[in-house]
N, C-alpha and C positions, 0 to 999 in steps of 0.2 A: 287466822290461826294457821298460818303457813309456816312450815319449816321445810327447808329444802333438803332434808335428809332423804335418801332414796326411799321411795314408796311411803314417805311420811309427810303428806301435805295436810296442813291444817289451816282452815280458813273458816272458822265457825262463826258466824254471826251474821250477820246479815242472814244472823243465824238463820236466808233460806230461799218449762213446765209444759213441756210439750207432749211427751208420751208417758203414760203412767206405767212405770215398771213395778212389778210386784214380785215378792219372793215366793217361791213355792211353799206350800204348806209344810210345816215341820213333820218329818217322818216320826211315826210313833216309836217311842223307846220301848225297851223291854217292859212288859206289863200293860201295854196298850196306851200309856200316857204319851202325849206329844212331847217330843224332845225339846229341851230348853234352847231357844234360838241363840242365846249367848254362847252356850256350850257348843252348838253347831258351828258358829262363827269361829270360835277359838281353835277349831281343828285346822284352820288356815293361818293361824298366827305363828310367828316365829317364837321359838322357846323363850327368848328374853321378854317378849310381850306377855306371854302366858304367865310367866313367873311374876311379873308386876301386877297383873290382874288378880292372881291368886293371893297376893299380899293385901289386896283391898279388903276392908271389912265386909262381912255379908250384907250389912246395911247399904254400903256404897255400891256393891254389885247390884243389889236390888233397885237402887235409885237409877242406875244407868239402864237396867232392864226396863224399868217403868218408862223412861224417856224413849227407848226404842219402841216399846209396845204402844205408846201413844200415837204412833205414826202408822197409817195403813199402807203407805207407799214405801216399798223397800226395793232398792235397785240391786241387781246382780252384776251390773256393769259400770255404773257411774262412780267416779271418785268424789271425794268431798269438794274438791275445787269445782268440779262440774255442777254439783248441787248448789254450791254457793253462787254460781252464775245464774242458775234458775231462780234462786231466792232474790238476787238483785233484780232480775227481770220482773218477778212478782212485785217487788217493792216499787219499782218504777211504774208498773201498771196501777198499783194502788194510788200513787201520787197523781198519775194522769186522771184517774177516776175522780179523785177529790178536786183537782184543778178544773175539771170540766163539769163538775156537779153530776157525775155519773155514779150514783150510789151503788148500783148493781155491780159495776166493774170494780169499784173499790172493795166492796164486800167479798165478791168472788175471789179476787186476787189475794185479799188478806187471809181468807180461809185456806187457799192453796199454799200460801207462805207458811201458815201455821202447821199445815200437814205436809211439809216438805218431805222429799224422799230421804230415806236413810241410805248412806252410801254402801257400796259393796264392802262387806267385811264389818259393817257397823261403824261405830264412832271410834272405838279404841285405837285402831291402827293409825289414825290421823292425828293423835296427840303426840307431842314430843314424849319420848319414853320416860324421861325424868319427871314428867308431870302426871304420870299414871300413878297417883297416890291419893289417899283420902283427902288431904288438905286441898290440893288443886282441883280434884274432881268435885269437891264439896260445893263449888260455886255454880255448878251446872244447873241445878234447879232454879236458882235466882235468875241466872241469865236466860234460861228457857222461858221463865215467866215474863221477863222483860221483853223478849222478842215474840214468842208464840202467843203468850197470854195477851200482850198488847194487841197483836194482830187480830185475835178473836174479839177483843173488846172494840177494836176499830170496826170490824165487820158488823157487830151489833149496832153501833152508833150510826153507821152508814145506812143500814137497813131501816133505821128509824128516821132517816133524813137529817140527822144531826151531823152535818159535815164539819162543823167547827170542832166538835169533840173527836171526830174521825181524824181531822188534821193534827190535833194534839197527840193522838195515839200514834200517828206516823212518826212523830218526833221521839216518842217512847221506844218504838221499834228500833230506830237508828241508834239511840243511846245504848240499848242492849247489844246491838251488833258491834258497835265501837268498843264497848267494854270487853266483850268476848275476844275480839281481835287483839286488843291490847294485852290481854292475859295470855293468850295461847299462840298468837302468830309471831313469827320471827320479825325482827326489826332491823333494817327496813324490810318490808314484804318482798319476798322473792330472793332474799339474800341467802347464800349457801355457806355453811360452815365447813364445806368439803373442798373449798378452793384454797390453794396456797395463797397467803397474803404476801403482796409485794409492795 
């Protein structure tokens, strides 16, 4: 999910570990309730991105918030591309664990992949602006289940010593990653629409 628009890198899939970065707790809003983390992130968004997000249905905004809230690790520094590199590393560690019959490595790496960091600014800034709409965002829960859901099922299988099922789930994770990349990433990856064509 890469677009080479300035500050708009999207490479979501592999949808996903060295130091655990966490976001500070949300400051209480007026009335003592914690501020909505999405609202806090939006303070750093350009006006055109804010406008696109506000055009999403409340249900879609709630869906994206739920995806964010499902992750305990939130970075204040890393971009989505850096997090995708971590996810790839976790994926490779899962594969190594399966190949060497190391169920603990496979399970631990799969759980880390499923709880990958959320990048600085959340997910919205890394989508192409034209894809911040209900139709395109609507595929996120399915892709999330394919990647993170399969990773958690892989961890369960590995912990039971069922490495054949774990290996099958590894394929499911990659299928989800590729589908997400095909949907959101520029083709070819790394290409820029900001260069003059000659």
